[in-house]
N, C-alpha and C positions, 0 to 999 in steps of 0.2 A: 502492500499499499504507499502510496509516495506522497509524503506529507504536502501542506498546501504551501506556494510560493508566491511571489507577488505576479508571476508571469501567468500564472492561471487565469487572471483576471485582468488581463488584455485584451478587452473586448475590443469588437470591431468598429465602437463610437471612437477610439482614439486616432482614426484616419481623418476625423472633422477638425485635429489640430493641423493636419497637414491643408487642409479645406482654407481654413482661417488664414493660416499662413500665406499659401499660394492667392488668396482673392487680395490680399494686402498686398503684396507683390502686384496684382493685376490694378489694384486703384492707383498705385504712385506710376507704373508703366502710362493709366491713363491720364495722371496728370502733368507728362511731359509736355504738352502746349501751352499749359498754364506757367506752370512752375519751371519749367526748362528742365535742359538734360541731365541736371543734374539730379533728379530725380527717377533716372535710368539705372545711375549708380544704385539708388536704394533700392528697386524694383530687383536688380541683379543679387544684392546680400539677402534680400528678405527670400527670394526666390531659391537661393542655394540653399539656405536654411530649410526652406518647405520641401525640396528635393533628397537633402539627406533625412530629415525627418520621415519621407515616405517611405526610403529603402530602410531604415533603420526598423519602422513600424513593420513592413512588409516581412524583412529575416526574422524578427522578433514573431509575428502573426503564425509565420509557417512552424516555427521552433514548439509554439503553443500548441497547434494542433496536432503536432506529432508526439508532444510529453503529456499534454494535456484534453482528449479528443472530448472527453467527457463535458469539460468545463466550454469548449466551443459548441457545443449540441446544446447545451443550456442555454445559450445566448440566442442559437439559431429556433429554438424554441418558446424564446422569452418573447410575449406580448408586445414589448417595445422594442426591446436590445436587435430582436430580429433585423428591423429595419433599417438599422447601421450597417447592415451588410454590404449595402450601396455605398456606404463614402470612401469604399476603396476605390471602385471607378471613377466616381466623382473627382476623387482628390488626385489620381491619375492624369482624368481628365484638362482640369485646370492645369496642372506642372506642365501639359502638352501645350496647353494654350498661352501661357506664360511662357515657354521654351520659342512657339511660333511666332509671335508678338514680339521676341528680341532679334527675330532671324535667325534662328537658329533650324539647320537642314539638315535632311539624313533619311534613308529608308525605316533606322532605327525610330523616327520620332513616329511617322505613319503607323509603324507596328505598334507603337505605344497607344497611338492614340485608338487604332482599331482595339486593340484588347480593351483601353478603356470604355469605347463604345459599344461593344460589345459584351463586356463583363455587367455595362449601366443596363442593358437592356436584359439580360438573363436575370440580374436582379430585380427588374420590374416586375418580370413574369414569375416569379418564384415567390416574390412578398404577396402580389395579388391573388398568388395560388390560394394562399391561404382563409381569401374572402369566400373560396369556391367547396372549403372541406371545413369540416369540424374540427376547432382548435379547443385546447382544454380551458376549463373557466378559471379564472385565476382566483386569488385568495380572497376573502373579505377585507373590505376596509376596515379602520378604526370603527368603533361605536360610541356612542354618546352616554351612555346608562350603565349600571352594574348588571341587569337583566339582562340587557343587551350584550354585554361583554359575554356574561355565560355562553348565552346563544351562539354570538359571533366566533367565543373559541370552540364549543362544539361542531360549528358547520368547518372552523377551518382544518380540526383533527380529521373530520369526515373528508374534505378536500384533499387531504396529504395522503389518503390512504387509495384515495380513486387516482391522482394525479402527482405527478414526481415533482411536478414542476414549484419553485419555491415562492413563499410569501414575499414579496415587496414592496414599498412605498410608492414604486410606479407605477400600479396595478390598480385601478381604481375598480368597485364593486359594482358589477352588471347590474343594470338594471332587470327587475324580475320581468320574465317573457322577453328581453330584447336579445337578438343573436351574440354568440358568446365572442364575436370578433370586437364589439365596441371596445374594450380594450387597449386594442391595440390602434385604435383610429386617434391618433396625435399627431402633432405637428412633425415628428419624425417621419412619416408617411411623406410628406415632401422630398425626401431623399433619394429615395427609389423610384417613384415615382414622378416627380416634376422634374428630376436630374436630368431625363432625357434630351431636357431643353440647353444642359450644358454641352453637350457635344458640338453643337455648329460652332461654338464659339474658337474651336482650333480646325476642324471640319472643313471649314469654306474654307479657310486660309491656307489647308495643305491639298485643296481640288477634290476633297472629294461633296460634292454639293447635294447629290440625290440622297444620299445616305443620311446626311444632315439634317437634309428636308423633312425625313423620315423622320429621323427621330425628333425633330422640333414636333412633327405632329402628333407625335405620342404623347410629348409632354402637353400639349397644347388642349388634347384631348382630355386626360386625367387632372390636367389642376383644377378646372371647377368640380370636379366631379369628388377630390381628396378636401377642399375646399366647404365642399356643402357637406359631406359626413361632416368635417370637425363641427360646424354648425350643430347639425344635428345632436353628434354627441355632447355636445356641451350642454343642451337643451334636455337632454334626457339621462345624463349622467352626473351633470354639474360640473365643476370647476375644474381640470386637470389638479394634480397631486403638486406641493408645492416644488419638489426636485424639478417639475417638468415645465415649470413656468417660463424661464427661459427660453424652451422652445418655441415659443409663440413669435419668437421673432424670425425662424424660417420662413412665417410668410412674406416676409419682406424679399426672398431671394428670388421666386419665380415671375415675377413682372420686371425685377431688375435684369436678369440674365436674357429672359425675352426680348427686352428692352434692347441690351446690348447685340445680339441676334439682329435686331431689326434694323440698326443700323449699320451694320456690315450688309445686310441684303437691302439697303439704301430706301426703308420703308420711308414713306411722308413724314416731314416732322411731326404732322398733329398725331401720329398711331405713336410715336416714339414718347412724345410729350404725355400721352395718356395713358401709358406705361408705367411712367415717371411718376405721375398723379395716384396709379395705384400702389405703386411703391410706396409714395409717402404717407398714404393714407397708414398701410400695414406699419410701416414704423412708428406712426406717431400711436397706433393702436396698442402693439405690443410695448411702447415705450409706456405708457399708463399705467402699467403694474413692474415696470423695470425695479422700483424701490423693492416691492415685495419681492418679486425674482431675485435680487440680490441678498437679502436679509434671511438668508441662510448659510449653512455650512458649503464651502466649495465643491461642486462636483466637475465632473466632464461635461454634463447639460451647459455647463456657462458658455463653452465654447460655442454655441448653437446662433451667438447673438455675433461671432465674430465675420464669418463668410457673408450674411446675408447682408449685414453694416458695409462692408468694403464694397459688394455689388453693386448697392446704389451708389457709394460714392464713387465708383466709374463711372455708372450711369448719368450724372449728374454731370460729372467732367464733359465725357463725351458729346451728353445735351447742350451743354453750356458753348462748349466748340462750335458745333454745330447749328446753334440760334444764336451765336454771337453775341449772348447773354451774358453781362459782366457781373448780375448779381447769381445767376448759376456758379458761373467758374470760384466765385467768392464763397459763395456753398459750399462747394466741392471741395475747397481747400478745409474751411474748417470740418467739413468731415471727414476728410483724410487726416487732420489731426487727431478726431475723435477715433476713429478707427486704429489710429498707431497706437494711441494710448490705452483703447481696450484691449487690443492682444498685445500688447508689453505686459498690460495687468495680469492677463490670464495665461502667459510666460510663465511670469513671475508667480504665480497661485498654484499653477501647475508643478513648476518646480518644486517648490516648497510643499506642496501634496502629497508629492513622491517622497520628498526626503523625510517627510513625518509619516509616510505609512497610510495616510488617507484616502488615495485613489485607489492602487492597485489592489484593492483589499475587496472583502464582500460586500455587498450592499446590505445597509441596514434593514432590520425586517419593522414593518410599523408595529408601533407597542399599541398595547389595547390599555385606554386609558380612561377611566371611568370618570364623568363629569363630578365635582367632591360638590356637597349641598350647598 
């Protein structure tokens, strides 16, 4: 029997770190027409850091799959963590997009793009397969009275006897009579589902317009579907657990990335501006709970803020240049400063969490605490 090691808890969600770093590098690259060529140097440094992080996480993930296959299987069956499997191909696509934007060429870059694009398609189909088959019912959430706590504990024991899935604070109690896939409907679904719109960011520049358009169509089809499901899930299930609140910022990413692709496709200015407006709304919407989201111990879900904010920053710069709007260019500069501070803070918090052992560790189980009289 192997003893537990930090490697055992290196879930696929760690590739969101690469997404955040690559997104920041792309934002610095987008700022070149406004801030000058010095931004290219920053993009190169941050991009190199993203590439190194990608390679290191990929090697460690393969090692983990070999040494701890049960831990990986648990992640793939988890109602929330399973969707992070798409973070790897998305991270790869973003690194390729950055390299292509910096003028890097070579068949190896095309190969990496195809690997990321097809991996993203596989992740989409694999995740959505769970919508068509039965999934384990998650453990009940904490209750608010002593008598209900006893009943909840009995249900927890019964659930453990039926399904091997562990209790988790990331999983909310499904409403009676609702399909069992509702606990998996969180903003994290945008990564495997709408992540297809990331493929054209590099695919168009590399000369693959047909397949890029095909994956863009998949993302455009599924974006409103997931958004609608999220709103319905909120109505029937209540708010997300606090640990998942930062993931609401992922809603900013789809319109931001689609707007960036629309610019490459030379879409009319009103179309791009409309997508920018959608992204702005989602940013303000998610930002309204930012204080509540960060008033909790740091976890990997905090990285959900990084890439959406970076993508919105890139779109703001590019739209500002296209529209010759000094206001948008100034807004992009402020957003770039904010995004850089956020990513830097996330890096520091991640290093501290690794040093203290609070990140590569089991998820805390939701406590059953009765309300005092």
